[in-house]
C-alpha positions in Angstrom: -150.3 -21.8 81.2 -148.1 -22.6 78.2 -145.1 -24.8 78.6 -142.7 -21.9 77.7 -144.2 -19.8 80.5 -143.8 -22.6 83.0 -140.1 -23.0 82.1 -139.4 -19.3 82.5 -140.7 -19.3 86.1 -137.8 -21.4 87.2 -135.1 -19.3 85.6 -131.9 -18.9 87.6 -130.7 -15.8 85.7 -131.9 -13.1 83.3 -130.2 -11.0 80.7 -128.9 -7.8 82.4 -130.1 -4.5 81.1 -127.6 -1.8 80.0 -128.2 0.1 83.2 -127.6 -2.9 85.4 -124.4 -3.7 83.5 -123.2 -0.1 83.9 -123.9 -0.1 87.6 -122.2 -3.5 88.0 -119.2 -2.3 86.1 -118.9 0.8 88.4 -119.2 -1.4 91.5 -116.6 -3.8 90.2 -114.2 -1.0 89.4 -114.6 0.7 92.8 -114.1 -2.6 94.7 -111.3 -3.6 92.4 -109.6 -0.2 92.7 -109.8 -0.3 96.5 -108.4 -3.9 96.5 -105.6 -2.9 94.2 -104.7 0.2 96.2 -104.5 -1.9 99.4 -102.5 -4.5 97.5 -100.0 -1.8 96.5 -99.8 -0.7 100.1 -99.2 -4.3 101.3 -96.3 -4.5 98.8 -94.9 -1.2 100.2 -95.5 0.8 97.0 -97.9 3.1 98.7 -97.4 4.6 102.2 -100.9 4.2 103.5 -99.9 5.1 107.0 -99.2 8.6 105.8 -102.9 9.0 105.0 -104.3 7.4 108.2 -104.4 9.2 111.5 -103.2 7.4 114.6 -105.9 6.0 116.8 -106.9 8.8 119.3 -108.9 6.5 121.5 -106.0 4.1 121.9 -103.5 6.9 122.5 -105.7 8.7 125.1 -107.4 5.8 126.9 -105.4 2.7 126.0 -108.3 0.9 124.4 -108.7 0.1 120.7 -111.4 2.0 118.8 -114.0 0.2 116.7 -111.9 0.3 113.6 -108.5 -0.5 115.2 -106.8 -3.3 113.2 -108.9 -2.8 110.1 -106.0 -1.6 108.0 -103.7 -4.4 109.2 -106.5 -7.0 108.6 -107.1 -5.5 105.1 -103.4 -5.7 104.2 -103.3 -9.3 105.4 -106.5 -10.1 103.4 -105.2 -8.7 100.1 -101.9 -10.7 100.6 -104.1 -13.8 100.7 -103.7 -14.4 104.5 -107.4 -14.6 105.1 -107.2 -16.5 108.5 -104.7 -14.0 109.8 -107.0 -11.1 108.7 -109.8 -12.7 110.7 -107.5 -12.9 113.7 -106.4 -9.3 113.4 -109.9 -7.8 113.0 -112.8 -10.1 112.2 -115.0 -7.3 111.0 -112.6 -6.2 108.3 -112.0 -9.7 107.0 -115.8 -10.4 106.9 -116.5 -7.1 105.1 -113.8 -7.9 102.5 -115.3 -11.4 102.0 -118.6 -9.7 101.2 -116.9 -7.2 98.9 -115.1 -9.9 97.0 -118.4 -11.8 96.5 -120.0 -8.5 95.4 -117.1 -7.9 93.0 -117.5 -11.4 91.5 -121.2 -11.0 90.9 -120.7 -7.4 89.6 -118.2 -8.8 87.1 -120.5 -11.5 86.0 -123.3 -8.9 85.5 -121.1 -6.3 83.8 -119.1 -8.5 81.3 -121.3 -11.4 80.1 -124.5 -9.7 81.1 -125.8 -12.4 83.5 -128.2 -11.0 86.2 -129.1 -13.7 88.7 -132.6 -14.0 90.0 -131.6 -13.8 93.7 -129.8 -10.5 93.0 -133.1 -9.0 91.8 -134.8 -10.1 95.0 -131.9 -9.0 97.1 -131.8 -5.4 95.7 -135.6 -5.1 96.1 -135.5 -6.1 99.8 -132.3 -4.6 101.0 -132.4 -0.9 101.9 -129.7 1.5 102.7 -130.9 1.5 106.3 -130.5 -2.2 106.6 -127.1 -2.1 105.0 -125.8 0.5 107.4 -127.3 -1.5 110.3 -125.5 -4.6 109.2 -122.2 -2.8 108.9 -122.6 -1.3 112.3 -123.4 -4.7 113.8 -120.4 -6.3 112.1 -118.0 -3.5 113.2 -119.4 -3.7 116.8 -118.8 -7.4 116.8 -115.3 -7.0 115.5 -114.7 -4.3 118.2 -115.9 -6.6 120.9 -113.3 -9.2 119.8 -110.5 -6.6 119.7 -111.6 -5.2 123.1 -111.6 -8.7 124.6 -108.2 -9.4 123.2 -106.8 -6.0 124.4 -108.2 -6.6 128.0 -106.8 -10.1 128.0 -103.4 -8.9 127.0 -103.4 -6.1 129.5 -104.4 -8.5 132.3 -101.7 -11.0 131.3 -99.0 -8.3 131.8 
């Protein structure tokens, strides 16, 4: 094997193709748009409560639903109160941390055209089924925390 081929084996990143850059730009714009929308809502410039229905599970049965607290945690997260977001709803804060990391790598891929080697492996191994399973597990874990907190508060009264 030639020396140049040996050096290429250990590359950390590659030059992104046009298609990869376009997909990364779209992902960055979607995540950035959602973040911006929630930031405007956190500043009171958008009334997000108008678009969200009240929690039926909490109204009817007195227990929080799996997504209770996600909006509040998201608003805290976009204000920079990350620990408070984890306290309000751990699942939402964790998912926003993942989205921020994804937006960072999408930006790096879209603008300068750097495509990291681990991303290639990640996208080949991760399927939609696994991604949905991960989100369900994270939301279930967050729900367990909010349920435990709700039951502890109701028992303390």
